[in-house]
C-alpha positions as CSV (number, residue, x, y, z in Angstrom):
1,M,0.0,0.0,0.0
2,G,1.5,3.3,-1.1
3,M,1.7,6.5,1.0
4,A,-1.3,8.1,-0.8
5,E,-3.4,5.0,-0.1
6,K,-2.4,5.0,3.6
7,K,-3.4,8.6,4.0
8,E,-6.7,8.0,2.3
9,A,-7.4,5.0,4.6
10,T,-6.5,6.9,7.8
11,R,-8.4,10.1,6.9
12,V,-10.9,11.1,9.6
13,V,-14.3,11.8,8.2
14,K,-15.9,14.7,10.0
15,K,-19.6,14.3,10.8
16,P,-21.9,17.0,9.5
17,I,-23.0,19.6,12.1
18,H,-26.7,19.4,12.6
19,A,-29.1,22.0,13.9
20,K,-30.3,22.0,17.5
21,K,-32.7,19.3,18.4
22,H,-35.9,21.4,18.7
23,P,-38.9,21.3,16.5
24,I,-38.8,23.7,13.5
25,V,-41.7,26.0,13.7
26,A,-43.0,28.6,11.2
27,T,-41.8,32.0,12.1
28,Q,-43.6,34.1,9.5
29,A,-47.2,34.3,8.3
30,P,-48.2,32.9,4.9
31,P,-48.1,35.4,2.0
32,A,-51.9,35.9,1.8
33,R,-54.2,35.4,4.6
34,T,-57.4,36.7,6.3
35,V,-58.1,37.2,9.9
36,N,-61.5,37.1,11.7
37,I,-63.0,40.1,13.6
38,Y,-64.8,38.8,16.7
39,D,-67.6,40.4,18.6
40,L,-67.7,40.5,22.4
41,E,-69.6,37.2,22.4
42,G,-66.7,35.4,20.6
43,K,-68.6,35.1,17.3
44,V,-67.2,36.0,14.0
45,D,-68.4,39.4,12.9
46,H,-66.6,39.6,9.6
47,S,-63.2,38.9,8.1
48,V,-60.5,41.2,6.8
49,E,-57.2,40.8,4.9
50,L,-54.0,40.7,7.0
51,P,-52.0,44.0,6.7
52,A,-48.8,43.8,4.7
53,V,-46.7,44.5,7.9
54,F,-47.4,40.9,9.1
55,M,-45.5,39.6,6.0
56,S,-42.3,41.3,7.1
57,E,-39.0,39.4,7.0
58,F,-38.3,37.5,10.2
59,R,-35.2,38.8,11.9
60,P,-34.8,37.3,15.4
61,D,-31.3,38.9,15.7
62,L,-32.8,42.4,15.3
63,V,-35.6,41.6,17.7
64,M,-33.1,40.6,20.4
65,R,-31.0,43.7,19.8
66,A,-34.0,46.0,20.0
67,V,-35.2,44.4,23.3
68,T,-31.7,44.6,24.8
69,A,-31.3,48.2,23.8
70,S,-34.7,49.1,25.2
71,R,-33.8,47.5,28.5
72,A,-30.3,49.1,28.6
73,N,-31.7,52.6,28.0
74,R,-33.9,52.3,31.1
75,R,-31.0,51.5,33.4
76,Q,-30.2,54.2,35.9
77,A,-26.8,55.3,37.3
78,Y,-25.6,53.0,40.0
79,G,-22.6,53.1,42.3
80,P,-21.2,54.3,45.6
81,G,-20.6,57.9,46.6
82,S,-17.3,59.5,45.9
83,R,-16.4,59.4,49.6
84,S,-18.0,56.1,50.6
85,G,-15.6,54.1,52.9
86,M,-13.1,57.0,53.0
87,R,-14.6,59.0,55.9
88,H,-11.9,58.2,58.4
89,S,-9.0,60.0,60.1
90,V,-6.3,57.6,59.3
91,R,-2.5,57.5,59.0
92,W,0.2,55.2,57.7
93,S,3.1,54.6,60.0
94,G,5.5,54.0,57.1
95,K,7.8,51.2,56.2
96,G,10.0,49.4,58.6
97,Q,7.5,49.4,61.6
98,G,6.8,45.6,61.5
99,V,3.2,46.1,60.5
100,S,1.3,45.7,57.3
101,R,1.0,48.7,55.0
102,V,-2.7,49.5,55.9
103,P,-4.0,52.9,56.9
104,R,-5.0,52.9,60.5
105,I,-7.2,55.1,62.6
106,R,-5.1,57.6,64.4
107,G,-4.0,56.5,67.8
108,T,-5.0,52.9,67.3
109,M,-3.9,49.8,65.3
110,I,-7.4,49.4,63.8
111,G,-7.2,49.3,60.0
112,A,-9.7,51.5,58.1
113,Q,-10.4,53.0,54.7
114,A,-8.5,50.4,52.7
115,P,-10.3,47.6,50.9
116,G,-10.6,44.5,53.2
117,T,-10.9,46.6,56.3
118,R,-14.1,47.1,58.3
119,G,-16.0,50.1,56.9
120,G,-13.5,50.6,54.2
121,R,-14.1,51.3,50.5
122,R,-14.7,48.6,47.9
123,A,-11.8,47.6,45.7
124,H,-13.6,47.7,42.4
125,P,-17.1,49.2,42.9
126,P,-19.6,49.9,40.1
127,R,-19.0,53.3,38.5
128,P,-21.9,55.7,38.4
129,E,-20.5,57.4,35.3
130,T,-20.8,54.1,33.3
131,I,-23.0,54.6,30.2
132,W,-25.4,51.7,29.8
133,A,-27.3,53.0,26.8
134,K,-27.2,51.2,23.5
135,K,-27.8,52.8,20.2
136,M,-29.8,51.3,17.4
137,N,-30.7,52.7,14.0
138,Q,-34.2,53.8,13.4
139,K,-34.7,51.5,10.4
140,E,-33.4,48.5,12.3
141,R,-35.7,49.3,15.2
142,T,-38.7,49.5,12.8
143,L,-37.7,46.2,11.1
144,A,-37.4,44.6,14.5
145,R,-40.9,45.7,15.5
146,N,-42.3,44.5,12.1
147,S,-40.5,41.2,12.5
148,A,-42.0,40.7,15.9
149,L,-45.4,41.5,14.4
150,S,-45.0,38.9,11.7
151,A,-44.3,36.2,14.4
152,I,-47.5,36.7,16.4
153,C,-49.7,35.3,13.6
154,V,-48.1,31.8,13.9
155,A,-49.9,29.6,16.5
156,E,-46.7,27.5,17.1
157,N,-44.7,30.6,18.1
158,V,-47.5,31.6,20.6
159,R,-47.8,28.2,22.1
160,R,-44.0,27.9,22.4
161,R,-44.0,30.9,24.7
162,G,-46.5,29.1,27.0
163,H,-49.6,31.1,26.1
164,Q,-53.0,29.3,26.3
165,F,-55.8,30.2,23.9
166,S,-58.6,28.6,22.0
167,P,-57.3,26.7,18.9
168,I,-60.3,27.7,16.8
169,M,-59.5,31.4,17.0
170,T,-57.4,33.1,14.2
171,L,-54.3,34.9,15.2
172,P,-53.8,37.7,16.0
173,L,-57.0,38.0,17.9
174,V,-59.0,41.0,16.6
175,A,-62.2,42.2,18.4
176,V,-64.7,44.8,17.5
177,D,-64.2,48.4,18.7
178,E,-66.6,47.9,21.5
179,I,-63.9,46.2,23.4
180,E,-62.4,49.7,24.1
181,N,-65.5,50.5,26.2
182,T,-64.7,47.7,28.7
183,A,-64.1,49.7,31.9
184,T,-64.3,47.0,34.7
185,A,-62.4,43.9,35.4
186,K,-65.7,41.9,35.6
187,D,-66.7,42.9,32.1
188,A,-63.1,42.3,30.9
189,L,-63.2,38.7,32.1
190,K,-66.4,38.1,30.3
191,V,-64.8,39.3,27.0
192,L,-61.7,37.2,27.6
193,D,-63.8,34.1,28.3
194,S,-65.7,34.7,25.0
195,L,-62.3,35.0,23.1
196,G,-60.9,31.9,24.8
197,V,-57.9,33.5,26.6
198,T,-59.1,33.4,30.2
199,E,-56.7,30.4,30.9
200,D,-53.7,32.5,29.9
201,V,-54.5,35.2,32.5
202,A,-55.0,32.4,35.1
203,R,-51.6,30.9,34.1
204,S,-49.9,34.2,34.8
205,K,-51.7,34.6,38.1
206,E,-50.9,31.0,39.3
207,K,-47.2,31.3,38.4
208,T,-46.7,34.7,40.0
209,S,-43.9,34.1,42.6
210,L,-41.9,36.0,45.2
211,R,-38.8,37.4,43.7
212,P,-35.5,36.1,45.3
213,G,-32.9,38.5,46.5
214,K,-32.9,42.2,47.5
215,G,-35.1,43.2,44.6
216,K,-38.0,42.6,47.0
217,M,-37.0,45.8,48.8
218,R,-37.0,47.9,45.7
219,G,-40.6,47.8,44.5
220,R,-40.2,44.5,42.7
221,R,-41.5,42.1,45.2
222,Y,-43.3,39.7,42.8
223,R,-42.4,38.2,39.5
224,S,-45.2,37.5,37.1
225,P,-45.1,35.8,33.7
226,K,-46.3,37.8,30.7
227,S,-49.8,37.3,29.5
228,F,-51.5,38.8,26.4
229,L,-50.9,42.2,24.9
230,L,-53.9,44.4,24.3
231,I,-53.6,47.1,21.6
232,V,-56.4,49.7,21.3
233,N,-56.7,53.3,20.1
234,D,-57.6,54.8,23.5
235,T,-56.2,53.2,26.7
236,S,-58.0,55.5,29.2
237,R,-60.9,53.2,29.8
238,V,-59.5,49.7,29.2
239,R,-56.6,50.2,31.6
240,K,-58.9,49.8,34.6
241,G,-60.5,46.6,33.2
242,F,-57.5,44.9,31.5
243,G,-54.4,46.7,32.8
244,N,-54.8,45.4,36.4
245,M,-54.7,41.8,35.3
246,P,-51.4,40.0,36.1
247,G,-49.0,39.9,33.1
248,V,-51.3,42.0,30.8
249,D,-49.9,45.0,29.0
250,V,-52.1,47.7,27.3
251,T,-50.7,50.0,24.6
252,T,-51.6,51.8,21.4
253,P,-50.4,51.2,17.8
254,S,-48.1,54.2,18.1
255,G,-46.6,52.8,21.3
256,L,-45.8,49.4,19.8
257,N,-42.2,48.2,20.0
258,A,-40.2,44.9,19.9
259,E,-40.2,44.6,23.7
260,F,-44.0,44.7,23.9
261,L,-44.3,42.1,21.2
262,A,-41.4,39.9,22.2
263,P,-40.7,40.2,26.0
264,G,-37.2,39.0,26.7
265,G,-36.5,38.7,23.0
266,D,-38.8,35.6,22.6
267,V,-41.2,36.2,19.7
268,G,-44.8,35.1,19.6
269,R,-46.7,37.0,22.3
270,L,-50.4,36.5,22.4
271,T,-51.9,39.7,21.1
272,I,-55.4,41.2,21.0
273,F,-56.3,44.1,18.8
274,S,-59.3,46.3,18.6
275,A,-60.6,46.6,15.0
276,G,-59.7,50.3,14.8
277,A,-56.2,49.7,16.1
278,F,-55.7,46.8,13.7
279,E,-56.6,49.0,10.7
280,K,-54.0,51.5,11.7
281,L,-51.3,49.0,10.9
282,R,-52.0,49.2,7.2
283,G,-49.4,51.1,5.4
284,W,-46.6,50.4,7.9
């Protein structure tokens, strides 16, 4: 056997790299599709064609960037004061005294001010002047929002996020404009029961848990999973009925962004539109 034949026999064949072992789901709505408009009893009132914005290109990378930037831009300055841990009357005895080189309170051998001493400063504290904001182009932000919109039409994406809804309903859920007159939680629950999404609100309520750590002392005592997103033209009335439910967010078409449609960067949030708000998406 020659050298070339030996090399050919001992050559290691690399195995192909396969994708992750999770089910492949549709991430974009079909090119032409209609959606039902439901009345407050859960019956089909009429059907309309899906706006073109729901056929946008699916870009999960831009969605994640937009959500990350939105969260980063809300961060506030955090860090110690300029004199924290340094308010001591200390001295250093100098070299050659047989003691470690630590500043000590005058007249005593008690170390102070240096990192590692009681009441001293931290060695590497967070800097209040740190800039957490992240910039993102306006066109990229718009494409991320439209991409997240295109993903809420696919039932597999919505189920993968853990939302519970009636399988006979078309997505996104669109109700008649009378839904904007729902001012009480009692009436809101009746509407949700007719639309088949009551279980999703119950899921968010049952899984609400006490937050671990010191966040409990800073106005964030409970952690609640996200439920559906309600998009209407006027939020003044529906906020009292729907906005107090656990995990539910209420906004207008002009207030839509990638973080509302894909909390945490995970696309496919269960979304309910009023008919008027849904029509405003045409031309986006």
